[in-house]
Steps between C-alpha positions, in 0.01 A plus 500: 500500500618866498503803727482855379770714656373851499571740795351835404168620355641813321770364301785752413791466250529142355358298775158458331681315222681276745208340686607134558293190499699231667444128547447446874274204559560133386242335285469125448800366681454160320577658169829365348593834350516838668448859359590814671370825330549857587346789324580875460294791379135542410192291577514358158834331579339350816220373293742360251676313773172334592473383130860372504428309818200329343701409200777349708255326727370298208856406422546355856640802681375651827617815682754505785562779747883469471688561174783286658264198474374576154576300179383803292540853600293763303532881548231690322641833411407871442695728270306815562758666718875440541474417875274200422761359269785567757294310762455212265866477425589492866251209554637320212843512667357352811330221306819417313688471830268208586528359154876473535439234763191356325578514131187302407292809604365696206454870502274688271412854440142575391303814402600843370872496590539166332343646179737798510828338610489142367832488328685665774360286774559166316821564303697788644440462875405134503298540819185325393410175316151602377352820356138518427301814403135564612343319207718179518393364843326192337846395367664501843481112542673464157764766591586298816543196293745683270709595814484130601663421160784741563364806318420847592132557432333824381152596371414871475261473212229768540157370402203685336256252649621350830276589801529182710126509513469123540744471799362509850755690711644359815404764755822602665504686824128441508306648794194317357320835466662702224636386161632638174351419152705596199271624222747608240863508419740738332471863435471724179550837670864545429566750786845631429634409855366151501652162412163308530408499129846359410495227775133394510402564134173624343166519675268198484198447701389176670169311422239650739341161540823380670519802710153465637556133555818565700315762708212258569739219606674744741177604657398136535830440683425770745678795343315828535703752292665476157727764337496497121849557371652650185759751393199699389170350598282768332622390166359154550319389188415150391327416181308175448552529120871557521548211740277270304264457787113481523313815597455547884136429500435548880655862502289770337799737488689237292237413236728664249764260593724770642564537866670825632620558846172647621318191378766285671459682833137429498543140414732442782292711751205279421684190611369577858408813692742404772792473263686832500660607173814717462712576203842639417652692302288758325653729231363851512436497118270198527304549823143544358177634643345163419753335743417750770124458462541119519703542819213724650241247402658198678568538870747226498729667234734682739506881500865540423702579197879481453552778230876571453563857392894486490514876472281799545650688202370462137831555333662231719202270443558539122876412539385191698262410201213471757258615221290732730558846646464644849150624396389160379620338826308758703200439290504129588553569870198742489291227340603247777395754769179586326383152432649308796517771758775665713555179699627300206859410558745613237873410499781583256859452375727804497849538332720774621776646285411372159725611214500879469245557768528861637422623849176650379395174344584321819271746677215399267536149631461629851192709405340207320535305830332778679214495249430126494578425870643149449438263783846352448765478221797310381773754443843471320767707371580435122723206441607457128440155377711381196293430187219741576397775275614757760840349514539515127354844456565719803794582729456403870604853584352556856766454774438233748495741797231701327300184417520392866400844633201525263399144594515587874278802432242267328519248792448778759200632310345159454538422883334814585209434250456142615472613862239759404307252294506242785384761754190555289400140578495538880150453618386304186398141485652270237433144376815325551616159360712343768825378346681376817676599810658840528879512439551676836279306736344165513204649696403708193367415156550698186321528160426758242194703414379549148734802453793260572590657831637269768298497818606345825262418781465274807471131425211386729339199342526599132667276244704537182276528205209664672356828413465737795389859549778709659476847636819698458617673830860594408757483228856526386600612154496134384236331716141558640443374854161411625261269659232255378135610533161359425 
């Protein structure tokens, strides 16, 4: 199984790109072959690790909590920021120290870093045996066999069709309450700072039947919340005609044979009223009023949207190739507040010190934060990634000390706004899905409300997976503190 290592709620610098999912609990101890898997980066990587574990389980592997005991060690990587790659290299050094005494151990790099650095990892540094990109996970058993035969093994082919729709993920780090469902893969946006289109390929959407089926199976097993995942969930679009499928007769929105994201949201929400539905990530250019009205119509679709801005200045946004302006972004925020109300949770990503950014343009980011009033944000200073459009076209000309100073100003601003937003909730009652025991006290439980805010309250006789009404009595900048009420 796995454990998410994440220490702070407002993530500065590069830490948001370095969240770690780490194998910590043994599975079937009778299995003859042991797999250790560790994941870095976004929720999509964690979801992919669950797919990998399922594929490996069918090939006779089960997870182990100790990489020293593993026959195969996989590290699922992120290339979005330099620190993530440095962390992975450090871990590979530790794995190879064990491999020196246990030469039969196989070490593999999966994911975005594998796609970007395949030749270097295999041939130049010779620190791994297997390299597999995000679309090659079905081939992992064959790649292991190639290593058994004395060869280095690599598959970084990017597919235009692969969605892993038929694979039932092994739920890693499962609390039995919340789960991820991947609804699409790849990205077509080509933001100039981002490596994702080059490491994960073009967008393709998963069959909605398989998504609804997975959501239903999770609910039947006791899960009460699913998060629909994609690099850009709002661009989800599945065509029955293009995929040679029958029309979706039971869904009136899909009589044309086309399902968009608003249609999909409704289909998953209708699985059961007690199944909460979240989604991430939304691109500002694609978040439609249809999606917002669908959210408003269904109480179990959570009142929360992650809407990365990246910058508050239109010129910088154009350099980033974000395809929207400051004014467009504000229009979408206004629509969210108008349709879903002031209590709708909104979070963001922000980049400080992008190429040629001036002090005035940095101030535009701060004023955008004041306007939107984000509940929390993931904040970074710009880290040039080789192969991206920005690396090819622009000079990384903002000194590091200025990047860090601007980032600290963004972090300070967000901390103040988060505290103010949380203080608004004191005295209010929220429906909370209990996810488990509080990290700080076994006498307290924690869960989240619809707006994705963590609420801590006395345990009493409540159980994980229950819904409970909680009145907020106090707060910090990251957490609401309350008590259960009738």
